[in-house]
N, C-alpha and C positions, 0 to 999 in steps of 0.2 A: 504529551499524550494525555487526553482526558480519561477519566475512569470509564465513561461510556464507550470510548474506543477500545479500552482494555476488555470490556465485557463483550464487545463484538468479536474481538480477536479470540477470546475464550470460547465463544459460541462456534467459531470456525473450527477450532481445535477439537471441540467436543464432537461436532458432526463428522469430523474426519477420522476420529480415533475410537469412538464408541458406537455401539449399535443404535440405530435411529430411535428405537423405543426408549432407550435410556436418555438420549438427548432430549427427546420430547418430554419425558418425565422431569428432567432437570429444569426445564424452562417453566414448569407449572402452568402450561397452557390448559391442561386438564390435570386435576389432582387425583392421581391414582391412590387408592385407599391403602394406607400403611397400617401395619399391625399395631394394635394397642399394646402397651407395655406388658400386660398380663400374658398375652400370647407370645411376645418376644421372650419373656423369661423361660417359657417352655422350650425354646430353641437354644438357650444357653445353659440350661441345667440338665443334669441326667434325669431321665424319666423315672418316676416313682411308681411302685405297685399300687393297685387300687385299694383304698381303705373304705370300708362300708360306712356310710353316713351321708349327711346332707352335702350337696355341691353348692357352688357359688350362687348368690342371690340372683333371681331373675328380675326382669324389668317389672313384672306384675307385682312381685313381692316388695320391690323397692317402693312402688307407689302405695302399697298397703302399710308399709312401716316407715313412712316418711319422717315422723318425729324422732325415731330412735337412731336414724342414720345421718341426720343433718351434720353433727359434729365430725363424722368420718369424712363426709364429702367436702367439708370446708377446711379440712386439715391442710396447712401449707398455703392457703390462699391469703392474698392481701385484703384485709377487711377494714374498710373505712367506717367512721362513726355513722355517716349517712346511710351506708349500706346496711349496717347493723340495725339502724332504726327502721329502714324499709322492711327488712325481713321480720323484725319484731312486730310491726303493725300487721303484716300478713298472717303471722302465726297466731297472734292474740285476737284477731278479728273473727267474727262469725261469717258464714257464707253470705248472710244478708247485709251486713253493715261494712264489708270489706271496701267496697267502692267509696262509700261516703267517708270512711276513716282516711283512706288514701288521698282523696280529693282535698280534705281539710288540711292534712299535713303538707301536701304538695303546694297548695296555695299560700300557706303561711311561711314556707321555707324555701320556695323555688329560687328566689333572688339571692338569698344568703347561702344557698347550698354550695359547698366547695367542690362537689363532684358533679359535673355536668352529665357524666355517663349515668349516674344514679337517677338523675332527673329524667333522662330518656327512658330508662328502665321503668320508671313510675308511669310515664306516659304510655309506654307499651302495654303495661298491665291495664290501665284505665281505659284507654281508647282502642285497644286491639284485643287483648286476651279476655277482658271482662265485658267487652261490648258485643251486642248482638249484631252481627254483620250481615251483608247481603246474602240472599239465598236462605235466610232463616237459620244460619249457623249459630248454634248456641254458644254462650260464653263459657269459659273454662272454670272449673271448680277451684276453690281456694287451695286445695291440696295440690292440684296440677300447677297452679301458679307458684306455689312454694317450691315444688320440685324443679321447675324451670329456673327459679332464682338461685338455688343452691348448686345446680349443675352448670348453668351457663352464666347467670347474672353476675355472680361474684367474680368469675374469671374475666368477664368483659369489663366490669367496673375497675377491677384491680389493674388491668392492662392499660386502660384509657385515663383513669383519674379525672382530670378536669378537661380532657379533650372531648369535644362533641362528636359522637359517631356519625351524626347527620352531615358533618362537614368533610368527612373522609372520602377520598377517591375510591374508585372501584378496586384498584390494586391493593390499596391499604386495607380495605374491608376484607378482601379475600385472604390476605395474610393474617389478619386478626382472627377470622373465623377458623382458618386452618390451625392456628396455634391453640385456640380454645378447645377444639375437638381433639386434636392430636395429643393433648395433655392428659387425656382420660385413660385410665388403666382398664377399668371394667367395661366389657363390651356392652352390657345392658345400659350402663350409665352413659356411655358414649353415644348410644342410639338416642337416648332421651335428650342429651345435650345437643345433638344434631337437629332434633325436632325444634328445640328452642331457638337455635341459630337461624333455622329456616323461617320460623315465625317472626323473629325480631327483624330480619332483613325485609320481610314482606311489609312489616309495619313502617320501616324507613322508606320503602318505595312508595307506599300509599299515602303516608302522612307528611313526609319530608322530601319527596321528589328525588330520592336517591336513585342512582342508576341500577337497573336490574342486573343481577349476576347471571352469567351463563348458566342455564338450567342444568347443564352437564356437571358443573362444579358442585352444586348443592345435591343433585340427585345421585351422582356417582360417589362423592366423598361423604356427604352428610346423611342421606336419608335411606337409600334403597340398597346400598351395598354393605354387607356385613363382613368385614375383614376378619377372617379367622382361618386357621389351618392347624394341622396336627403333624407332629414328627413321626417318623417311621417307628421309632421305639415305643412311643405312646400309643400308636395305632395297634401294634402287636400286643401290647398289654391289654388294650380294650378288646381285641379280637379273641384272645385266649380266655378272657373273663366271660365273654358272651357265649363261647362254645361250651364251657363248663357249666355256666349258670342255666343255659337252655335245657341241658339234660336234667338238672336238678329241679327246675320249675315245671317243665312240660313232660318229661319222661318219655318223649316220643323219639324213636331212633331217626337220626338224620336231620332233626331240626337245627341242632347246633352247627352241623356241617353246612347246611343251606345258608344260615345266617352269616357264617364266617365267609363263605364264598361271595355272598352279596356285598359284604364289606370290602372284600378284595377288589371286586369289579368297580366299586366306587373310588377306592383309594389309588389303585394301581392303573386303572384304565379311564377314570373320569366319567363313568356312566351315571346318568340320572337314575333316580329310583324307579320311575315308570319304565325306562329303557331296560333295566335289569329284570324287573318282574315279567316283562313281556318277551324275554328271550326264549327262543326255541332251540332244541338240541341241534338242529341242522344249521343254526347260525354259526356254530363253531366249525371251522374249516381246517383240515390238516391233522397231523398226529404229533410228530416231534416239534415241528415249527407250527405252532397253533395260532390261527388268526380268528378274529371275531368280526362277523359281518353284521353291523348294526343297521337295520332298515325297518321300515314300517311293515306291519303284518296285521292279521285279523284281530289280534289281541290288544294292540295299542298303536296309535299314530305317533309320529315323532314331532318334536316341537317345531322344526322347520325342515325344508328340503335339504338343507346343509347338514342336518343331523345324521344323514346316511353316511356311513364311513366304514372303513376296514381297519381294524386295529391289530398290530403285531403283538398280541398279549404275551407270547413267549419271551419277548424282549423287554416287556414292560413290567411283568410280575416278578416277585421274588421266587426263588427256587421252591420254597415250602408252599407258597400260594399256588404256583402253577401245578405242583404235584397234587395238591388237594382238589383243584379244579378238574384235572384230568381224571382223577379217581371218580369224582361225581359224574363227569361226562360219560365215562365208560359204563357206570351204573345206569344212567338215564338211557343210553343207547340200547343196552341189553333189555332194560325194562320195557322200553317202547317197542322194541322188536318182538318181545314175548307177548305183549298185549295185542299187537296187530295180528300175530299169527293165531292166537287163541280166540280172540273175540272180535276181531275186525277193528278194534281201537276206537277211541273217542277223540273228539277234536282237541280237548285240552291235554291229551296224553303226550303231545309233541312239545309241550312247554318244558323248559329247563327246570323251573320251579313250580311243578303242578299243584303243590299244596297251597299256593298263594293265588289260586284262581277258583272262584265259586260262583255259580249261578250266572255265568256269562260276564263276570267282572273280575278285574284284578283287585286283590285285597291290599289296598294302599295303606289302610289304617289298622291292619291286623296287630293284635297284642304281642305277637312274637316279634314283629318288626320293631316295636317300641323297646324291646330289650337291647337292640343295637344302639339306639339313642342313649339309653341308660349307661351302657358300657363306655361309649365315647365321652359322655359328660362326666362320668366318674374318673376316667383316665386323664382328662384335661382339667378336671375340677372347674368346669365351666358349664353352667346350666343353659347357656345360649347356643352351645355347639349343636349343629344339626347335621343330618346325613349329607346335605348339599355341600357342607364344608369339606367333605372328602374329595369332592370334585375340585374345589379350590386348591386343596393340597396337591392333587395330581398336577394341576397347571403350574404351580410354583416349583415343585421338585423337578418337573420336566424342563422348565425354563432354566433352572439352576444347572442341570446336567448339560444342556446345550451351551450355556455360557462358560462353564468350567472347561469345556473342550478347548476354547480359545484362550482363556485365562492361563491355563497350564502350558499351552504352546508358547506363551510369552513369559514362561518361568514364574507364574504366579500361582496362587492357591487360595482356598478359603482361610479366613483367620482362625487361629487355634481355639478361640473362645466360642466359636459358632459350632453348634452340634457336637458337644463333647462326648456324647454317647457313641461308642464304637459301632453299635448296630446301625446308627444313622449314617455314619460314614461308609459302612459296607453297602448299605442300600443304594447310595449314590453311585457306587462303583459297580453296580449290577451289570454283568457282561462287559465291564469296563466302559467308562464314559465315551471313549473313542469309538468303540464298536457300536454302541447304541446311537450315538450322534451320526456317525458316518452311514449307518444302515438306513437312517431316515432322511438325512439332509445331504449326505455326501461330504466331501472334504472342502467345499467352498467356505470362504470366510462369511461372517455374519452378514446377512442381507434380509430383505423382507420375507424370505422363505422361512426364516427361523420362527418369527412370530406367527406367520400364516400356518405353519405346520402344527403349532400348538393349538391354534384356533380350529384347525381342521379336526384334530384328534378330539377336541371338545365338542365339535359339531356346531360351531358358531358361524354365522353368516359372514362376519368380517372380524378383523383384528381389533376393532374398536371395543367390542364387548369384552374380549379377553384382556386387553391392556388396561381398561379403565374400571373393570369390575372384578377381575380374578387374580391379578398379580400383585402380591403384597410384599415382595422382597426386593423391589426395584431400588430402594434406598441402600440396601446392602450391596447390590451389584454396582450401583453408581459409585459408591465409595471405593470398591475394589478397582474398578477401571480407572478412576481418577488418581488413585494412589499409584497405579502403574505408570501413569503419564507424568506425575510430578513426584520426584523422589524426595524433594525437600524444598522449603521456602525460606529464604533469608529473613532474619528477624527484622532488619531495617525495612525491607520491602513490605513485610506484613504490616508494619506500623503505618506505612504510606497507604496501603490498601484500605485500612479501616478508617481513614480520615477522608470524608467526602470532599474536602476542599483541596486535597493534595493532587498535584499533577504527577503522574507516574511516567518515568522515562526508561528507555532501554528494555521494553517488554516486547518480545516477539519481533524485534527488528523494525518496529513501527517508527515512522517519522512524523513530526508535527507539521503536517500540511493538509489542507482541505481536500485535495484530490485523493490522498491516501485514506482519509477518514471516510469519504463517500464510498470509495471502492470497498473498504472492509465492511461497511454497513450493508452495501448491496449484496456482497458475497454471503454475509451472515444471514440476511433475510432469505436469499435464494435457497441456501442450505436448509434453513428452518422449514420453508415451504415444501421442499423435496422430502424432508423427514416426516412432515405431517402427512403427505400423500402415502408414504410407505406404511405409516402406522394405521391409516384408515383404509387400506386396500381391502377389497372384498374377496372372499374365497370363491374361486370358480370351480 
């Protein structure tokens, strides 16, 4: 049995035993954005209280302080003499003589250069980054070139050495780019590294006829998706800080309460900022069992028609959050009723947050709203954390709740090292996972409804956006599911698997004949196609 046949058999078992979205993720047809190490550490450590002071460096500050952070970025990287020389030339050259200095060095050393990868990086700088290209696009500054080299260039050269990246196949390039970006801890640095990866591949395509990479790979993994989320315990720390700090800074009754509820609607319900500010009091339906009807109104449109949805917020929110919201809801209902009786009321009086509406517009950039960002960034120690990441957090924790329902039915559970804070574990158990999952999905095993329901609650048109832009814990779930399937691997078998020349026998009952090989390949391909269709299903 060849290793290829073993892979086909494994694909069949994956499609048969784990949810389609995880099988799709495992195949790397599309690369879902995984969390950087910095965000992961927040999920394996106990949340810490907010300490006043500066938070992590932003991408803008990184660009401004390039000289002082170079050593930090290069720590642990494989640095060849030719790579050191290349960076030295870039650092010591001026904006005006950088091209000429690089050209002279490259012409004198290209044949004797031991690292072909460094040669390609030099060409990339000379003929792509520093060249004025079509459409009048200006060349990059010396500082930007230096930033690209220390974030992406060193990793690429260290991985390839004397291997020419222009000769690599599309699969090898994708694996290389994935490793380069996935190795980055800081979110702002990861974003800049992804920019450099995208630029370098565009250079290979245009100058060396490399095959273009699927746009979804680069746009989803590298450029436009900012993988980040916050744990429940860190969120509560940020929320409590915002409430108390609002009273101290603004001194207006109700401001801290409003900001706290806005945060809850983002974290527990996955609402966008504009959706929250445009809510009306009548959008909340029910008393004990409270639902939220998200739909377009006079104050704001929705992003798409699929954004209209009904959310069971009593089942989604924590007990403290739902009590705070109900208290504010009663206040708004009484206030609105009193205004209508006494004055006839005004149009904006029906808004749930009327203080964030002035002169016919929602106040999307109000200074009070910025306090939410400050609290979230101080709690996570991450200056790139945005309000929209609350929506990402909602998607991931909801997915984890749905998955845990099945994992526990198979006598499994989350690993002990994940979410060690008791508050985070209690949050996942809100109304019990079984009650929450069954009230939304019923008792059926995982099917396309699982992913589609999360997409529906987020207001997405299809599961594609959810799967490839919002879910960042798929690697954790894939490991849990696979561990459940395989209790142990014999050491001798493992040695056979890691040798590409070895023939493997006795796996899955397969026999060494062509008919069986073709049959397994067809079955694996059919299951892959079916899984792809499930993952890309549109929400009706």
